[in-house]
LODOKOL-499821 format. One record per residue (C-alpha): residue in one letter; x, y, z; residue number from 1. Coordinates in steps of 0.001 Angstrom, whole numbers, plus 500000, padded with zeros to 6 digits. Layout:
<sites>
[site "A",[X,Y,Z],NUM]
...
</sites>
This chain:
<sites>
[site "M",[673871,855986,386894],1]
[site "P",[674487,857836,390094],2]
[site "F",[672369,855737,392116],3]
[site "I",[674534,852455,391188],4]
[site "L",[677268,854474,393158],5]
[site "M",[675731,854734,396515],6]
[site "T",[675917,851590,399036],7]
[site "W",[672705,851585,400840],8]
[site "N",[673356,849519,404270],9]
[site "L",[670525,848706,406369],10]
[site "Y",[672377,850794,409427],11]
[site "N",[672263,853900,407323],12]
[site "S",[669292,853676,406012],13]
[site "I",[667652,853424,409493],14]
[site "I",[668766,856620,410415],15]
[site "L",[668715,858622,407123],16]
[site "G",[664540,857089,407345],17]
[site "I",[664221,857830,411203],18]
[site "G",[666152,861021,411140],19]
[site "T",[664623,862665,407952],20]
[site "P",[661187,862863,409470],21]
[site "L",[662401,864493,412861],22]
[site "A",[664315,867750,411041],23]
[site "M",[661169,868693,408928],24]
[site "L",[659091,867876,412552],25]
[site "S",[661822,870262,413983],26]
[site "A",[662157,872683,411222],27]
[site "Y",[658162,873395,411578],28]
[site "R",[658120,873490,415391],29]
[site "M",[661095,875989,414630],30]
[site "L",[659173,878589,412073],31]
[site "L",[656158,878346,414525],32]
[site "G",[657373,879579,417790],33]
[site "W",[660157,881399,416479],34]
[site "K",[659231,884383,418073],35]
[site "R",[659407,882244,421768],36]
[site "P",[663192,882342,422275],37]
[site "L",[662353,878792,423770],38]
[site "H",[660773,876753,420908],39]
[site "R",[663219,879223,418917],40]
[site "Y",[666662,877518,420435],41]
[site "L",[665623,874155,421831],42]
[site "F",[664452,872987,417859],43]
[site "A",[666883,875324,416090],44]
[site "F",[668903,873007,417847],45]
[site "I",[667504,869469,417779],46]
[site "L",[667646,870308,413830],47]
[site "L",[670682,871130,413798],48]
[site "S",[671718,868794,415499],49]
[site "L",[669748,866194,413050],50]
[site "V",[671730,867659,410134],51]
[site "V",[675230,867449,411302],52]
[site "I",[674057,863574,411283],53]
[site "L",[672139,863482,408087],54]
[site "Q",[675010,865268,405824],55]
[site "V",[677687,862434,406993],56]
[site "I",[674966,859918,406685],57]
[site "L",[674625,861332,402803],58]
[site "I",[678607,860984,402644],59]
[site "D",[678350,857415,403523],60]
[site "I",[675424,856579,401022],61]
[site "G",[677679,857802,398440],62]
[site "L",[675320,860838,397382],63]
[site "T",[678293,863251,397987],64]
[site "K",[680146,861303,395297],65]
[site "A",[677224,860936,392683],66]
[site "Y",[676919,865465,393028],67]
[site "P",[680023,866545,394601],68]
[site "L",[678195,869757,394205],69]
[site "L",[675876,869234,397349],70]
[site "L",[679152,869650,399325],71]
[site "L",[679141,873822,398949],72]
[site "F",[676279,873276,400748],73]
[site "Y",[677733,871090,404045],74]
[site "M",[678126,873977,406630],75]
[site "P",[679957,873065,410535],76]
[site "F",[676532,873372,412250],77]
[site "Q",[677711,871056,414397],78]
[site "F",[679750,873869,416092],79]
[site "L",[676687,875880,416225],80]
[site "C",[674367,873144,418431],81]
[site "P",[676286,874204,421322],82]
[site "A",[675729,877731,421113],83]
[site "L",[671944,876799,420968],84]
[site "F",[671782,874958,423409],85]
[site "T",[673179,876925,426067],86]
[site "A",[671170,879581,424636],87]
[site "F",[667978,877490,425109],88]
[site "A",[669319,877054,429190],89]
[site "Y",[670007,880708,429695],90]
[site "T",[666732,881530,428110],91]
[site "Y",[665047,878672,430004],92]
[site "T",[666483,879861,433327],93]
[site "D",[664891,883749,432651],94]
[site "Q",[669094,884695,432355],95]
[site "L",[668917,885640,427772],96]
[site "H",[670787,888471,428855],97]
[site "L",[673313,886834,430188],98]
[site "F",[673753,884890,426704],99]
[site "K",[673817,887615,424622],100]
[site "K",[677393,889078,427269],101]
[site "Y",[678826,886069,425621],102]
[site "K",[677016,884797,422936],103]
[site "W",[680143,885016,421475],104]
[site "Y",[682750,882972,422999],105]
[site "F",[680030,880253,421452],106]
[site "F",[679574,881431,418084],107]
[site "A",[683202,882420,416934],108]
[site "P",[684326,878384,416427],109]
[site "F",[681416,878030,414278],110]
[site "I",[682276,881107,412263],111]
[site "I",[685704,880024,412406],112]
[site "F",[684987,877067,410755],113]
[site "F",[682511,878394,408303],114]
[site "G",[685617,880052,407367],115]
[site "L",[688044,876802,406737],116]
[site "Y",[685346,874996,405616],117]
[site "S",[684973,877875,402741],118]
[site "F",[688389,877578,402010],119]
[site "L",[688217,874047,401070],120]
[site "K",[685320,874185,398715],121]
[site "V",[687022,877152,397299],122]
[site "N",[690240,874647,396918],123]
[site "V",[688751,871656,395349],124]
[site "I",[686848,873753,392589],125]
[site "N",[690677,874999,392058],126]
[site "G",[691998,871575,391995],127]
[site "Y",[693652,871524,395124],128]
[site "A",[695392,874594,394144],129]
[site "W",[696683,875833,397683],130]
[site "I",[696898,872200,399924],131]
[site "S",[696476,868909,398827],132]
[site "A",[693630,866779,399085],133]
[site "Q",[695330,863945,401700],134]
[site "T",[695934,867632,403954],135]
[site "A",[692165,868562,403305],136]
[site "A",[690975,865447,404142],137]
[site "H",[692639,864980,406956],138]
[site "I",[691435,868741,408345],139]
[site "G",[687843,867399,407460],140]
[site "A",[688706,863799,409193],141]
[site "E",[690516,864986,412341],142]
[site "W",[690572,869081,413088],143]
[site "D",[686296,869063,412409],144]
[site "E",[685160,866307,414779],145]
[site "N",[688346,866733,417920],146]
[site "S",[687233,870465,417924],147]
[site "A",[683497,870209,417860],148]
[site "L",[683523,867158,420541],149]
[site "T",[686134,869675,422657],150]
[site "L",[683281,872358,421888],151]
[site "S",[680805,870387,423163],152]
[site "L",[682461,868819,426569],153]
[site "L",[683310,872423,426669],154]
[site "A",[680285,873975,426750],155]
[site "A",[678556,871049,428975],156]
[site "L",[681275,872916,432030],157]
[site "W",[679440,876305,431387],158]
[site "N",[676507,874959,431042],159]
[site "Y",[676614,872844,434773],160]
[site "R",[678000,875919,435873],161]
[site "L",[675572,877808,434793],162]
[site "L",[672381,875447,436382],163]
[site "K",[674545,875506,440011],164]
[site "N",[675185,879467,439580],165]
[site "Y",[670771,879426,439314],166]
[site "E",[671053,877763,442155],167]
[site "R",[672472,879278,444079],168]
[site "G",[671754,882762,443092],169]
[site "M",[669371,885231,444404],170]
[site "G",[666900,885889,441466],171]
[site "N",[664865,882631,441168],172]
[site "L",[663413,882042,445007],173]
[site "P",[662561,879910,446631],174]
[site "H",[664830,877652,446741],175]
[site "Q",[663229,874626,446315],176]
[site "V",[661261,875938,443759],177]
[site "V",[664442,876804,441473],178]
[site "L",[665658,872897,442484],179]
[site "R",[662145,872172,440468],180]
[site "K",[662686,874028,437844],181]
[site "T",[666103,872915,436944],182]
[site "K",[665063,869152,437251],183]
[site "W",[663984,868712,433805],184]
[site "L",[666925,871136,432200],185]
[site "K",[669460,868968,433941],186]
[site "T",[667767,865673,433050],187]
[site "M",[668453,867156,429228],188]
[site "Y",[671689,868020,430269],189]
[site "L",[672953,864430,432183],190]
[site "V",[672315,863075,428625],191]
[site "M",[673866,864623,426338],192]
[site "V",[676688,864540,428855],193]
[site "V",[677062,860967,428689],194]
[site "L",[676327,861109,424643],195]
[site "S",[679463,863336,424549],196]
[site "L",[681748,860682,426259],197]
[site "L",[679922,858059,424611],198]
[site "W",[681262,860134,421079],199]
[site "L",[685157,860255,422730],200]
[site "G",[685253,856721,423273],201]
[site "V",[684262,856013,419540],202]
[site "I",[686677,858499,418737],203]
[site "I",[689165,856668,421034],204]
[site "G",[688611,853205,419917],205]
[site "I",[688728,853654,416381],206]
[site "K",[692623,854721,416885],207]
[site "L",[693274,852141,419055],208]
[site "I",[691138,848652,417113],209]
[site "D",[692153,848153,414057],210]
[site "S",[689317,846363,413302],211]
[site "W",[686787,849537,413819],212]
[site "S",[686932,851573,410103],213]
[site "G",[684743,853872,408255],214]
[site "H",[681843,854825,409598],215]
[site "G",[680233,851320,411172],216]
[site "P",[681199,852461,414546],217]
[site "Y",[679254,855324,414520],218]
[site "Y",[676076,853796,413938],219]
[site "P",[674918,852956,417319],220]
[site "L",[676130,856406,418214],221]
[site "W",[674158,858166,415574],222]
[site "G",[671266,856450,416760],223]
[site "L",[671272,856406,420584],224]
[site "F",[672013,860847,419308],225]
[site "I",[668526,860232,417596],226]
[site "V",[666294,858588,419660],227]
[site "F",[667394,861288,422378],228]
[site "Y",[666337,863690,420128],229]
[site "Y",[663080,861877,419601],230]
[site "L",[662522,862034,423518],231]
[site "L",[663834,865564,423297],232]
[site "F",[661130,866894,420730],233]
[site "F",[658449,865380,422531],234]
[site "M",[658695,866198,425994],235]
[site "G",[660190,869412,425347],236]
[site "N",[657453,870267,423504],237]
[site "R",[654700,869502,426537],238]
[site "H",[657380,870492,428572],239]
[site "L",[657171,874274,426913],240]
[site "R",[653363,874548,426405],241]
[site "M",[653475,873701,430622],242]
[site "V",[656137,876603,431044],243]
[site "H",[653657,878992,428289],244]
[site "K",[650633,877898,430203],245]
[site "E",[652889,878547,433901],246]
[site "K",[654019,881382,432984],247]
[site "E",[650219,882643,432028],248]
[site "S",[649329,881570,435177],249]
[site "Q",[652241,883328,436956],250]
[site "R",[651292,886442,434998],251]
[site "K",[648034,886223,436670],252]
[site "T",[648968,885979,440053],253]
[site "L",[651498,888445,439627],254]
[site "E",[648989,890774,439204],255]
[site "S",[646098,890237,441987],256]
[site "F",[649045,890149,444401],257]
[site "Q",[650803,893522,443096],258]
[site "H",[647434,894642,444584],259]
[site "N",[648094,893343,447534],260]
[site "F",[648439,896262,450379],261]
[site "Q",[651374,894854,451507],262]
[site "V",[653865,894478,448738],263]
[site "T",[654410,898370,447552],264]
[site "A",[657758,898238,448790],265]
[site "L",[658519,895299,447566],266]
[site "Q",[657861,896338,444004],267]
[site "K",[660512,898619,443943],268]
[site "V",[662934,896466,444857],269]
[site "F",[662612,892197,443419],270]
[site "N",[662182,891875,440207],271]
[site "E",[658997,890223,438546],272]
[site "T",[660794,886492,439019],273]
[site "E",[661537,886941,442865],274]
[site "M",[658042,888632,443952],275]
[site "L",[656707,885824,442644],276]
[site "S",[658971,883719,444610],277]
[site "I",[657504,885750,447524],278]
[site "Q",[653733,885389,446343],279]
[site "E",[654865,881038,446124],280]
[site "S",[656791,880586,449351],281]
[site "Q",[655145,880439,453039],282]
[site "S",[651931,882708,453513],283]
[site "D",[654147,885200,456381],284]
[site "V",[657238,885675,454209],285]
[site "N",[655609,889112,452042],286]
[site "E",[654882,889962,455244],287]
[site "I",[657799,889942,456973],288]
[site "L",[659371,891398,453795],289]
[site "S",[657479,894051,454185],290]
[site "Y",[657756,895005,457124],291]
[site "F",[661645,895037,456669],292]
[site "A",[661372,897220,453959],293]
[site "T",[658929,900220,455663],294]
[site "S",[661127,899666,458278],295]
[site "L",[664650,900801,456170],296]
[site "F",[662160,903257,454475],297]
[site "D",[663516,906578,456839],298]
[site "K",[666572,905583,457575],299]
[site "K",[669099,907703,456871],300]
[site "N",[672518,906662,457141],301]
[site "E",[674279,903050,456667],302]
[site "D",[674479,902711,461311],303]
[site "E",[671213,903204,461235],304]
[site "V",[669971,900654,458630],305]
[site "V",[673087,897588,459552],306]
[site "W",[671181,898049,463769],307]
[site "D",[667634,898286,462339],308]
[site "I",[668578,894717,459765],309]
[site "T",[669433,892760,463269],310]
[site "K",[666847,893830,465466],311]
[site "N",[664667,892909,462977],312]
[site "C",[666506,889749,461783],313]
[site "I",[666220,888741,465958],314]
[site "S",[662491,889621,466875],315]
[site "K",[660748,888709,462999],316]
[site "L",[663048,885110,462727],317]
[site "G",[663395,883771,465838],318]
[site "L",[667182,883417,465704],319]
[site "E",[670049,883403,468691],320]
[site "D",[672012,886348,467564],321]
[site "C",[672726,888341,463755],322]
[site "V",[675715,889860,462562],323]
[site "L",[675693,892230,459941],324]
[site "Y",[679584,892440,457755],325]
[site "I",[680523,895672,456576],326]
[site "W",[683340,895247,453687],327]
[site "N",[686083,897670,454209],328]
[site "D",[687369,897966,450684],329]
[site "A",[690371,900266,451636],330]
[site "K",[691492,897962,454416],331]
[site "G",[690618,894372,452158],332]
[site "I",[688687,893534,455474],333]
[site "L",[684698,892575,456787],334]
[site "Q",[684202,894641,459939],335]
[site "Q",[681186,893209,462513],336]
[site "K",[679040,896888,461907],337]
[site "A",[675645,895538,463836],338]
[site "A",[674795,892850,466263],339]
[site "H",[671934,891744,468115],340]
[site "G",[672162,888911,470780],341]
[site "E",[675310,888359,472833],342]
[site "K",[677438,890030,470750],343]
[site "E",[675071,893477,471171],344]
[site "F",[676896,895371,474483],345]
[site "A",[674850,898285,474944],346]
[site "N",[673635,901675,472459],347]
[site "R",[674211,900128,469519],348]
[site "K",[678237,899085,469930],349]
[site "I",[679704,895310,469916],350]
[site "L",[681096,893358,472082],351]
[site "S",[684790,892529,470778],352]
[site "P",[684091,893278,467505],353]
[site "I",[686094,890796,465280],354]
[site "E",[687615,891609,461248],355]
[site "I",[687616,889114,458706],356]
[site "P",[689810,889133,455583],357]
[site "L",[688622,887985,452069],358]
[site "G",[688651,884677,451864],359]
[site "K",[688717,883557,455295],360]
[site "G",[686281,881800,457518],361]
[site "I",[682667,880721,456078],362]
[site "V",[681884,884937,456053],363]
[site "G",[685419,885517,454256],364]
[site "S",[684383,882544,451612],365]
[site "V",[680584,884024,451042],366]
[site "A",[682049,887492,450616],367]
[site "Q",[684995,886537,448293],368]
[site "N",[682172,884023,446301],369]
[site "Q",[679212,886157,447004],370]
[site "K",[677871,883056,447348],371]
[site "W",[675272,882245,450280],372]
[site "E",[676349,879608,452351],373]
[site "L",[674809,877372,454723],374]
[site "V",[676389,874944,456857],375]
[site "N",[674502,872507,459202],376]
[site "N",[677406,871146,461191],377]
[site "L",[680167,873755,461989],378]
[site "D",[682481,870462,463581],379]
[site "D",[682603,869332,459751],380]
[site "D",[684419,872335,458539],381]
[site "V",[687681,873647,459229],382]
[site "R",[687063,876824,458220],383]
[site "Y",[684808,877487,460928],384]
[site "I",[685867,880621,463296],385]
[site "E",[684709,881185,466728],386]
[site "D",[683563,884400,467992],387]
[site "D",[681842,885078,471238],388]
[site "K",[681287,881438,471618],389]
[site "K",[681230,878137,469555],390]
[site "R",[677596,877360,467680],391]
[site "S",[677105,874481,465953],392]
[site "S",[675146,876021,462451],393]
[site "E",[675455,878893,460430],394]
[site "L",[673582,880702,457548],395]
[site "A",[675386,883749,455943],396]
[site "V",[673943,885577,453079],397]
[site "P",[676286,888039,450534],398]
[site "L",[674977,891934,449848],399]
[site "V",[675315,892919,446704],400]
[site "Y",[674287,895989,444960],401]
[site "E",[675346,896436,441264],402]
[site "N",[677184,893458,441594],403]
[site "R",[679591,895243,444279],404]
[site "L",[680120,893762,447627],405]
[site "L",[678438,895636,450770],406]
[site "G",[679427,892885,453261],407]
[site "V",[677600,889972,454537],408]
[site "L",[674272,889108,456875],409]
[site "D",[675357,886548,459389],410]
[site "S",[673640,884107,461575],411]
[site "E",[675112,880952,464035],412]
[site "N",[672734,878954,466051],413]
[site "S",[674272,876593,468793],414]
[site "E",[671920,874037,466996],415]
[site "K",[673113,872066,464515],416]
[site "N",[670585,871545,461315],417]
[site "F",[668805,875051,462495],418]
[site "F",[668354,876793,459409],419]
[site "N",[666234,876035,456904],420]
[site "E",[664810,876649,453593],421]
[site "R",[662874,879430,455029],422]
[site "H",[665563,881422,456699],423]
[site "L",[667419,881230,453226],424]
[site "L",[664729,882690,451845],425]
[site "L",[664000,885281,454348],426]
[site "F",[667826,885772,454198],427]
[site "Q",[667817,885897,450748],428]
[site "L",[665644,888427,450312],429]
[site "I",[666692,890287,453642],430]
[site "A",[670205,890606,452245],431]
[site "K",[668885,892312,448946],432]
[site "L",[666614,894707,451098],433]
[site "T",[669645,896268,453045],434]
[site "S",[671497,895959,449826],435]
[site "T",[669438,897992,448156],436]
[site "K",[668844,900668,450858],437]
[site "L",[672317,900729,451484],438]
[site "G",[673483,901637,447653],439]
[site "Q",[670935,904129,447748],440]
[site "L",[672221,906045,450697],441]
[site "V",[675980,906377,448608],442]
[site "N",[674170,907153,445161],443]
[site "Q",[671313,909785,447425],444]
[site "N",[668785,907988,445924],445]
[site "T",[665488,907259,447558],446]
[site "F",[662155,906327,447093],447]
[site "E",[659567,909480,447044],448]
[site "L",[656197,908780,448909],449]
[site "T",[652985,909768,446670],450]
[site "D",[649735,908890,447363],451]
[site "D",[648905,906400,445044],452]
[site "N",[651078,904236,448177],453]
[site "T",[649346,900745,448630],454]
[site "H",[649582,901194,451923],455]
[site "Y",[648205,905112,452308],456]
[site "Q",[645154,903411,450391],457]
[site "A",[644439,900597,453109],458]
[site "L",[644902,902851,455761],459]
[site "L",[641957,905097,454002],460]
[site "H",[640251,902132,453178],461]
[site "W",[640526,900844,456741],462]
[site "F",[639225,903667,458647],463]
[site "A",[636440,904554,456044],464]
[site "E",[635228,900715,456386],465]
[site "D",[636278,899647,459884],466]
[site "K",[636687,903271,461771],467]
[site "P",[638993,902573,464037],468]
[site "Y",[639732,905563,465399],469]
[site "L",[636050,905394,467506],470]
[site "N",[638725,903847,469784],471]
[site "P",[639791,906074,472256],472]
[site "Y",[643233,904006,472456],473]
[site "L",[643903,903439,469023],474]
[site "S",[647851,904407,468528],475]
[site "L",[650390,904649,466244],476]
[site "T",[652006,901018,467043],477]
[site "T",[648474,899502,466363],478]
[site "V",[647642,900680,463557],479]
[site "S",[650857,900066,462093],480]
[site "Q",[650725,896379,463342],481]
[site "H",[647813,895891,461478],482]
[site "L",[648958,897011,458172],483]
[site "N",[651680,894823,459269],484]
[site "I",[654330,897767,458336],485]
[site "S",[656682,899608,460707],486]
[site "G",[655272,902630,463059],487]
[site "G",[658389,905022,461914],488]
[site "Y",[657552,904135,458018],489]
[site "L",[653245,905049,458933],490]
[site "S",[654592,907824,460225],491]
[site "Q",[656331,909041,457399],492]
[site "I",[653119,908089,455208],493]
[site "V",[651173,910862,457057],494]
[site "N",[653389,912435,457390],495]
[site "K",[654173,913334,453763],496]
[site "L",[650719,912664,452223],497]
[site "E",[648741,914186,454698],498]
[site "E",[650599,917213,456123],499]
[site "T",[650472,916406,459438],500]
[site "N",[651096,914164,462977],501]
[site "F",[649327,910584,463262],502]
[site "S",[647597,911962,466042],503]
[site "E",[646153,915035,464471],504]
[site "F",[645415,912153,461402],505]
[site "L",[643655,910687,464311],506]
[site "N",[641627,913789,465380],507]
[site "K",[640657,915090,461595],508]
[site "H",[638891,912076,461214],509]
[site "R",[637119,911918,464610],510]
[site "V",[635830,915329,464216],511]
[site "E",[634671,914556,460789],512]
[site "E",[632560,912003,462486],513]
[site "A",[631085,913617,465224],514]
[site "K",[629974,916331,462988],515]
[site "Q",[627744,913565,461610],516]
[site "I",[626565,912609,464664],517]
[site "L",[625822,916395,465398],518]
[site "V",[623603,916732,462677],519]
[site "N",[621816,913529,462713],520]
[site "P",[618461,913770,464330],521]
[site "N",[618946,910205,465641],522]
[site "Y",[621391,911889,467871],523]
[site "S",[619074,915062,469105],524]
[site "C",[618807,914037,472680],525]
[site "Y",[623309,912919,472666],526]
[site "T",[624512,915985,474965],527]
[site "I",[628411,917096,473449],528]
[site "V",[630116,915341,475617],529]
[site "S",[628838,912483,474434],530]
[site "I",[629494,912969,471106],531]
[site "G",[632591,913645,471697],532]
[site "L",[633299,909870,473075],533]
[site "E",[631347,907992,470627],534]
[site "S",[633745,910246,468370],535]
[site "G",[636363,908158,469372],536]
[site "F",[637861,910867,471714],537]
[site "N",[638745,910371,475351],538]
[site "S",[637654,913314,476842],539]
[site "K",[635696,917169,476754],540]
[site "S",[639047,919374,476452],541]
[site "A",[640140,916672,473959],542]
[site "F",[637672,916373,471490],543]
[site "Y",[636618,920490,472487],544]
[site "T",[640008,921730,471165],545]
[site "A",[639958,919000,467953],546]
[site "F",[636750,920495,466856],547]
[site "K",[637300,924207,467297],548]
[site "K",[641229,923655,465468],549]
[site "H",[639769,921932,462543],550]
[site "T",[636541,923794,461972],551]
[site "G",[636742,926920,463284],552]
[site "Q",[633400,926658,465824],553]
[site "T",[632806,925100,469120],554]
[site "P",[630850,921588,469026],555]
[site "S",[627734,923241,470775],556]
[site "G",[627958,926347,468075],557]
[site "F",[628517,923766,465248],558]
[site "R",[625390,922081,465816],559]
[site "Q",[622442,925276,466508],560]
[site "R",[624317,926798,462837],561]
[site "H",[623222,923749,461301],562]
[site "L",[619830,923727,462987],563]
[site "I",[619420,927289,462088],564]
[site "L",[620022,926598,458523],565]
[site "S",[617585,923847,458332],566]
</sites>
């Protein structure tokens, strides 16, 4: 009887008994959530990891000796598991597009060993026609396991790099939100690394300790792995439900946020994840960014852009200095192009501008690695290059457009530990705004103004509801401050969408107000001049001139004509 050939013991029975139900649950959850990549990759990883252990357990209890045909169904899933976990990590950090770019690096070992497994099976069926049973057993015992462990450790290094790049990256801000998001994933990752190192210890122990043989030393390791998979299954299931609810909440938040009058220009630069991060951060962040974006709108060349950015960084962020370096590809150096603070000389000139080679100093390192750096104490950093005077802390963020280095935005301060999360968040976002604008200038690509522009709609809504034009001292600056956009951008909006200048735009609304008052019986005792003043004009001559220009009649003529018609 085949059953008599089996070698049951307490350990393999426990592992088979607790591993099989979890494998079935994982298969069910994987199929149930197949359309959601996060569910698909996580539960496929758990399922196939368990199948790897269960395949060996079936060998251990002797089932494959009783039924050798079962070996035909054995697959090298141990080479697929690191790829699935990496796919899950990329998906969880909203970078699935990058996994698709590198996926063949991870799937290649599985494909290679699948071919090797197939060859060995055919070799057995043909009575070991090509290689001996001893060689085949050595390949199965040595090559398979050692290669799988090596792949797992290499994948661990890859995933560590993935997480660090994600935490330091531009795309998912603010930084504290990113750290909170990756905490769960890093915990799972670290446990898997520890288990892989224990696996390595078992392999070394079998080779060095004579009393270790067979599958016995693996039982505790398999038990730990299965306990981990149970925790990952239930914690992961709960966590993914929470993530799904958060995404739904974020989607609704983003929809309402997109109706905010201050975010039009930002939507054209930042992706959905970045917009959510802006919305989740301090209340003034989107206001500051909106100002930066609108201020850059009418800039026509690189010089105007870089000087506008450095000036606004000082005024809006309360910094001591701000310097913008532009990358000179021909010379292979970073050149100071704009500054505000003590480095500014006069008439858009820099006092003693310096050049920094790639990789030199903090600015050069940021440019080379294309990763931001925040140094709290420059005394402890040997890379620091003193410029106009020695300072104590520094924040530098690269300017990158379509994977191409454009420059570095840099600020130093006399105080140690001056720069905080808010500075970092704003610098990263301002750097992307700047990079996008500079890239557009190179590509001769600019955004067109249309009448669905929300700043324009906000302006019309404000004028209709509150009638601020009744104030004779209302100015372009006052209106732009109310809308939290630059005066230049507001002027562009009015010029393009109203086909007139701002002064005429105000007068048009004041004339419309005067027309309503002139025909209103409640104001029949008002003089023409007083009606002009009520409408926001500051003098009789200004009122008469504007009214005649917009209506072709004098105010008194307009009133008299209406009385005759009525």
